[in-house]
N, C-alpha and C positions, 0 to 999 in steps of 0.2 A: 524521588522519595528520599526523605531525610534519613541520614545515616549518622549514628552516634558512635563515638569511640570512647573507650575508657582506658586510662593508663594505670600503671602500677601504684600511683599515688591517689587513686580514686577520683581523678578529674574526668568528668564527662564533657565531651565537646560535640556539638551538633554541626553537621555539614549538609549542604543541599544535595549532594550526590556522593556515591560511594567512592568515585575516583578522587574527589576532593579530599575525602578522609584519608585515603591511602597516600596521596601526594603530600599531605600536611603533617607527616609524622614528626613530632617534636621530641617526645620522650619515648620511653618504652611502652608501646601500645599493648594492653592486655587483651584487647579484642574489639570487634565492631559488631553493632547490632542495629536493626532497623524496625524491630517489632518487639512486643512484650515476650513472645515465645522465644525469639532469638536471644534476648537478654536472659531469659530463664535458663536456656541451654548453656550460654556462656558462663553463667554464674553458678551452675549446678554443683561445682566442686568447692566453691568458696566456703570458708568457715562462716557461720551465722553472724559472727561479730563484724565481719567486713560490711555486711548490709547496714548495720547500725552506724558504723563509721561513715559510710557513704551517705546515708540519710542525714546524719548530724552535720556533715559538711555542707549540705543544702540548707538546713534549717536556719531561718532568720536572715539569710543573705538574699540580696536583690537578685532575681525576681521572686525569691521564695520566702518573702517576709511573713507569710501566713503559716509557714510550716514550723512545727514545734519539735525540739529534739526528743529522741526516744531512748529508753534504756535497753529495750529488746523488742524483737518482733515475735509474734506468736508462732509463726512458721515461715518457711522460705517462700511459699506462694504469696503470702501477704506482703512480704518485704519486696518481692519482685514487682508486684502490682503497684504498690505505693511509689516505689522509685521510678517505675516506668511513667506513671502519671506525672510525677514531678519533673521528669526529664523533658516532657512535652513543652515546658516553658522555655526550653533552650532552642526550640526549632527556629531556624533562620527565617526571616521575613521573605515571602515569595517575591520573586523579581517582578518589577513592573515593566510592562512594555508600553511604549508611547509616552505621551505627556501624562503627568499625574493628574488625577481627577480632582477638581476643586471640591472642598468639603461642602456638604449640603448645610444650609442654614435653616433651622426650623422656623416656620412662620409664626409659631406661638411666641417667640421671643419678642417680636415687635409689639404684639398685642399685650403681652405681660407688662412691658415698659409703659405702655399707654395707660393700662389699668392701675399701675402703682400709684399715680398721683390722685386717683379718684377714690382710693381706699379711705375708709373712716374707721375710727375705733369703736369697738363694742361699748355699749352703755355701761357705765360703772367699772370699766376695766382700768388697769393702771395706766394704759396708754391714754385713755380718755381723761383721767385725772390729771396727768402731766400736761396734756394739750390745754385743758381748762386753765391750769396754773400759768402756762406760757402765754395765753391769750389775754390775761389780765393787763390793764394799762401799766401797772408797776412791774410786770413780769414776775419771775420767780428766781430764787437763789438755789444753789445746789442743796443747801440745807433744807429749804422748803420742800423740794422734790423728794429728798431723802426721808423727811418726816411723813410725807403723804404716801410714799410707796414702800417704805422700810427697805430700800435699796442702799447699797454702799455708794460712795462718791464716784468711784471708777465705773460702776454700773450705770449711774445716771449720765455721766459724760458719754459713755458708749452708746446709750440709748438715744441721746440727743443727736449724736453724729450719725449713728447707723440707722436706727429705725425711723427717726423723724426727717433728718436731712437727706440721707441717701435713699432710703426706701420710699418714703412718702413725698420726697421732693420739696419739703418745706425749707424756708430760709430762716435760720435761727440767728437772731442778733445777740451779741454778747457785749455788754458795757459794764464799766466799773462805776460804782457809786462813790460818793465823796469819802466814805469810810473804808474804801478799798475792797468791798465785797462785790463779786461779779454777779450781774443780773442777766438772765436769759429771757428772751421773749420771741414770739413768732413775728416776723416782719410783715 
C-alpha cells in the first residue's frame, strides 16, 4: 500500500511501502499517512493556513498543472479531501513482473489512413474552392487563394501542407513564374 510522508517544509513524498518511507528519511518528517483518514488525524492540529500553503505548493506544478492556487479553504475537511486527492498523483507506478507487455495498436488506425486519401471536400466549402483553384491548368497563387477564402497567407500555406498534402495525401507542386510569384497546383 502506498505510504506518504510529509516533512516540515510541506513536501509530500510517496513510497510503495511503509518500510521504504521510514528508511528514506531525508529531512524532518512531520508524519506518515496511507489514507485520507490518517492524513486528517495527522493534520488535525495544523493551522488552517498550512493547508493553503500545502495546496498552493502543488498548484501549477507537474503533475498538478490543472490545480489552481487558493486563498482559503471553507473548512478543514474540504482541505484534507482536496489535498488527499491531489496527493494520489504522486503514487509510484506499480512494479512490473516479467517482460513488459507490448502496447496494443488499434485496428482503426490502419483503416483511417486508408480512408484519408479517399476523402473529398463538401460542395461549396472553402476546401472545395481551394481544390478547384489548384486544379486549374495555371494553378493558383497565395493571393488568389487568400481572395477566395478570406484567409491570411500563413493560413493558406498551412492548409496546403496540412490538410491537402498530409491529410488528403495530395501532391502540391510549387513553381515560380517569370515575375517571381509562386504558383501552386495539384500534380
